[in-house]
C-alpha positions as CSV (number, residue, x, y, z in Angstrom):
1,M,0.0,0.0,0.0
2,I,2.7,2.5,0.9
3,E,4.5,1.7,-2.3
4,T,1.5,2.7,-4.3
5,I,1.2,6.0,-2.4
6,I,4.9,6.7,-3.0
7,L,4.5,5.8,-6.6
8,A,1.5,8.1,-7.0
9,I,3.3,11.0,-5.4
10,G,6.4,10.5,-7.5
11,L,4.3,10.4,-10.7
12,V,2.6,13.6,-9.8
13,L,5.9,15.3,-9.0
14,I,7.3,14.2,-12.4
15,V,4.3,15.6,-14.3
16,E,4.4,18.9,-12.4
17,G,8.1,19.2,-12.8
18,L,7.9,18.6,-16.5
19,V,5.3,21.4,-16.9
20,Y,7.4,23.9,-15.0
21,A,10.6,22.9,-16.8
22,L,9.2,22.9,-20.3
23,A,6.6,25.7,-20.2
24,P,7.2,28.2,-17.3
25,S,5.5,31.0,-19.2
26,L,2.4,28.8,-19.8
27,I,2.1,28.3,-16.0
28,E,2.0,32.1,-15.6
29,Q,-0.8,32.4,-18.1
30,M,-2.7,29.6,-16.5
31,L,-2.4,31.2,-13.1
32,A,-3.7,34.5,-14.5
33,A,-6.6,32.6,-16.1
34,L,-7.4,30.9,-12.8
35,R,-7.6,34.2,-11.0
36,D,-10.5,35.1,-13.2
37,I,-12.5,32.0,-12.2
38,P,-14.7,32.3,-9.1
39,P,-13.5,30.3,-6.0
40,E,-16.6,28.1,-6.1
41,A,-15.8,27.0,-9.7
42,R,-12.2,26.3,-8.8
43,R,-13.3,24.2,-5.8
44,L,-15.6,22.3,-8.1
45,M,-12.8,21.7,-10.6
46,G,-10.6,20.5,-7.9
47,L,-13.2,18.1,-6.5
48,L,-13.8,16.8,-10.0
49,A,-10.1,16.3,-10.7
50,M,-9.8,14.4,-7.4
51,V,-12.7,12.1,-8.2
52,I,-11.4,11.4,-11.7
53,G,-8.0,10.7,-10.2
54,L,-9.5,8.4,-7.6
55,V,-11.4,6.5,-10.3
56,L,-8.2,6.1,-12.4
57,V,-6.3,4.8,-9.4
58,W,-9.1,2.4,-8.6
59,I,-9.2,1.1,-12.2
60,A,-5.4,0.7,-12.3
61,K,-5.4,-1.2,-9.0
62,A,-8.3,-3.4,-10.1
63,A,-6.4,-4.3,-13.4
64,L,-3.5,-5.6,-11.4
């Protein structure tokens, strides 16, 4: 179980690092666009992303 958690955190850090390394100006534009979105909509987007991630992890674990 702990191996899966460490793997998931590592994969997230790899993806985040790639975005910052390859397109730092795009990050600035995305942050500016996020400022224009109301907090309630950002919260909903975060919850939706979390649920999708949970489903993907569940599917991956079920396939093993």
